[in-house]
Structures are given as C-alpha cells and as structure tokens.
N, C-alpha and C positions, 0 to 999 in steps of 0.2 A: 445454502442447502442444510441438509440431516447431517452429512461429516462440519461443514461450517462452522454446526450449532452447537454439537459436539464438543469439536476438539479442545476447542477454549474451556467450558467448563468441565470435561476430565481431566486434560493438563493440569490445570488449577487444584483440580481436585485431588487429583494424585502428587503434586507436588512437583510434577516434572517440569523442570528448565528447560527454553531454548535458548540456543544461542543463535547470534547470527547467519544465515548463511552464503552472508557475501558482506565483502569491504565497501566503504559508502563510494571509492571510486572507480567501480570496477562493474562500467559503465557500456564495457566491451561484452559481458555475456548475455547482453539480450538487448543489443541496439535500438529494435524498434520502439520496445516499451522508457525506453530513455527519451529517441525521438517527440514520443509522445507526451514528456512529461515535459519537455520543455518546448513543444507547439504549443499543447493544450493544455495546460495547467491547469485549468480551474474545472474542465471535465474530469480527467483523470485522478483530481484530488478529489471529483464527487464517485468513481467508480473507486477509487478506493477504498474511501468512507462507507461506500456500501458495499464490499466484500467483506471488508470487518465484521458487519451490521446483518454478514450472510445472505446476501444479492449477489451471487456472482455474475458477472461480464454483464453488469446493469450502470445506465446511468439518467440520473436523476436529475432535470434540465434547470429546477428550483434551486436544485443543491449546486448547480454548476454555476448557475447565474450569483445565487453567495456566495460561493468562493469567488467569482470573480472580484465582486465589490469590497470582500473583505481583502482580496488582492491588491487588488487597484488600491486602497487605503492603509494598509500595515503592512503591503510586500508577499514574496512570500512562505517570509520565514511564519509566521502565525500556523497557515494551512502546515505546512511541514510538518509544525512543532505537535499543532493537535493530533494530526493523522500517525506519527511515531508511537505519539505516547498514549494512544489507544491501543495500538499492533502490542507494543510494549505488556500492556497490562494485560488484555485480552489473552496473549497465548504465551506469557511468561518469559517473556526471555527474560535472561535476568544479564547479561554481559554487559549493562551499559548503568548506568546510573540516570537520576536525574539531571546534572549539570549537564551529562553530555548531552543527551535527549534536548535538552532546551540550546545547545550552542549546532550541535549538527543542525536541528531545524531552524536556527536564525544566521548559518552563516555558510549553510550548506547547505540551502535548501531545497534545490531541483536535485541532487544528485542522493539527500535525503528522500525525499521521493521517490527517486530510481529505487534505492535498496528498498523502502517498504514493497514497492510494488514486485521487487525480484522475490522478498520476503514471502508476501502472498502467495507470490506463484509457487515456490519451492515447497509450500504445505500443502499444493494445490487447491487454492482459493484462487483462479484467476480472475484479477480485476475487469480486464478487457481492456480493448484499445479503441482510441477514438478517432483516430488520421491516420497512425502511422502499423502501431502494432497490435493489428486487427484480428491475428488469426493465434492462438493459443498455443505456446510451444511445446513439443516433446511428448511427452504423455497427456496430457494434456489434451491434444488435439483428436476429435471424434471421440473421446469419452462418454460426452453426452454434458459433462458438469450437472453435475448430482443439485437439482432445484427442487 
C-alpha cells in the first residue's frame, strides 16, 4: 500500500533509524503468527516477502512453492536470513549488524521469521496468516489495510 511504499523511502531519506520492536524469542506476544511460521513456513515466507514489497496480506503461491523447494534443499535459514536482511535494509533497522543477521537467520531461523512478522505488524504492514494467525491483530483489525 501507500503507507508501505512511503515508509521505507521516507525513513531512509530522513535518516531515521528504527530498532526491533520485540526480541528474537518473544513468540508469546503473537502466538498465532508464530504457529503460522512453524506450521506453514513457506507460505509465511512468501507473505513476508510480499509485505516487504508493499502487498499486505497477500500470498503468492509461486513464491511459496519456490521457498518450499529452497527450504527443502538448504533448510529454513536461507529464507529467514533473506527476509531479515530485506526488512533491515528497507526500513533502516539499525541495532543489528550483518553478522548478527546471518547467525540469527541461520541458527534461529523460525524465531527470526516470527520476529520479522511481529516487526512488520508493528509497522502496520501486516503480512497476514495462512492457517493460524489469519485475523489482523489489534488496531489493524477492521482498518481495511491501505492497498
């Protein structure tokens, strides 16, 4: 949406740095999305990629299938690291270096994807849910998600 398209560019242009809104192991803050990440990892990866690209609550089945193949061949770490890096780069999240991004993506891949989902949601860019967290939380519910 418009909000998503502007947020990254405006933040970068203004030099405003963000920080992570939650820790890597705070799945109790959003159990629905965490269950979705653990049960439907490939589709959740596709949803998060779409959200970063400005398509909130959208699932691209071709991307979901590609991520499923990548997960099968290389494990969840590669996808988690790519999503994490893209989120950090686009929204100027400053309290994490490249080494941390690599290791959190590789060693704590599912927790990392849960954290990136929470971060997108806290920025009002809801990736959506596939099988568990299918209703937008809190203030996002009923807003109509700018598309």
